[in-house]
N, C-alpha and C positions, 0 to 999 in steps of 0.2 A: 408368182413369186420368183425372183431371180435365183440363179444358182448360188450366188454369194449369200443371199438371205437364207436360203435353204441350208447351206453348210453351217452358217452361224447358228441357226435354230437347232440343228442336230448336235453341234458342239455344246451348246448350252444344256441341252437335254442330257447328253452324256456326262457333263460335269455334275449336274444335279444327281444323276444316278450314282456316280462315284462318291459324292458327299454323303449320300444315304448309306452306302456300303461301309464307309470308313467312319467309325464312331470317334468322337473326341476322347482322348485319354482321360480317365477318371480314376485317380489313385484309390478311391474308396472301393472300387471293384476288385482290387488286388490286395486288400489287407488280409493278414493271416488270422485265421480263427484258431485260437490256442486249443480249442476243444475238438477240432476236426482232425481226425487221424486218417491216414491213407494206408494202404496195404501193398506189399510187394512180396511175391513168391521168390524165395532164394533156393534154387535147386541144389546148390552145393551142400546145404545143410538140411534140405527137405523141410523147410519151415516157411510159414507166412509171417512176415515181420510187419508190425504196425509202427508207423512213425508219423510225425507231424512236421509240417513245414515251419521254419523259424523266420522270425523277422530279422531284418538287417541288424537291428539293435541287439537282439539276443545273440546273434553270431559274433558281433563285435565285442560284446561283453565276455563271451567265452574266450575269444582270442586274446583279449586284454589280460585275462587271468592266467593264460598259459605261458610257460617258459620257452616252449619251442613249438614247431609246427605239428609234431605228433600229438602233443598234449592238447593243442587247439582242436585238432581233428577229433580226438577222443571226447573232449568236453562238448563239442557241438553234436557229435554222435549221441552222447548220453542225453542231451536235451531233446534231440529229435525222437529218441525212443522212450523218453520219460523215465529213465533209470538214473540212479545216482552215478556221479563221475567215478566214485570209488569202485563201483561194479564194472563200469565200461572199461576202465583201464586194466582190468584183470582178464578181459576176454582174450581168447586166442587170436593171434594176428590173422590167420586165414579166415576165421569167422568174421572178424571186423571187415576185412578186405572184401569178402563175398557180399556181405550185406551192403556195404558202401557202393560196390559196383552196381548192384541191382537198384538201389535208391537213385544212383546217378543216372541210370538209364531212364528213369521216370521223371527226375527233377533237375538234372544237370548240377547236382550238388557239388561234384568235384570241380567243375568249372568255376562255381562260385567260390569254393575254398581257395582256388589258385589266385583269386583276386584279393584274398585276405591274408596272403602269405606274411609271416612275421619277419621282421628285420631285427631279431634279437640275437 
């Protein structure tokens, strides 16, 4: 076997290995299960907070109902925790901030929120 043939064979073998490692994107693998809750410990309030991930649709609906960015954040936060918006908007600001910070460390929630900024 010539050197060229050998390198070609090795390249083909490497390409096959890479293809096996990298799976094709399948959106069904990343759908949100509305019943699946995650937990995060929030040391600032010494509590474990249960929350669920939201779909893009759920976040967009919450933003559409809001008159400003703060209300949008509160509405999304309420949906994530499974509590009424009327209760979420009465939480202390430091508690909301601490919980959001810990959720963000696990999910990048605040990064997602920045892409949904309102233009109202």
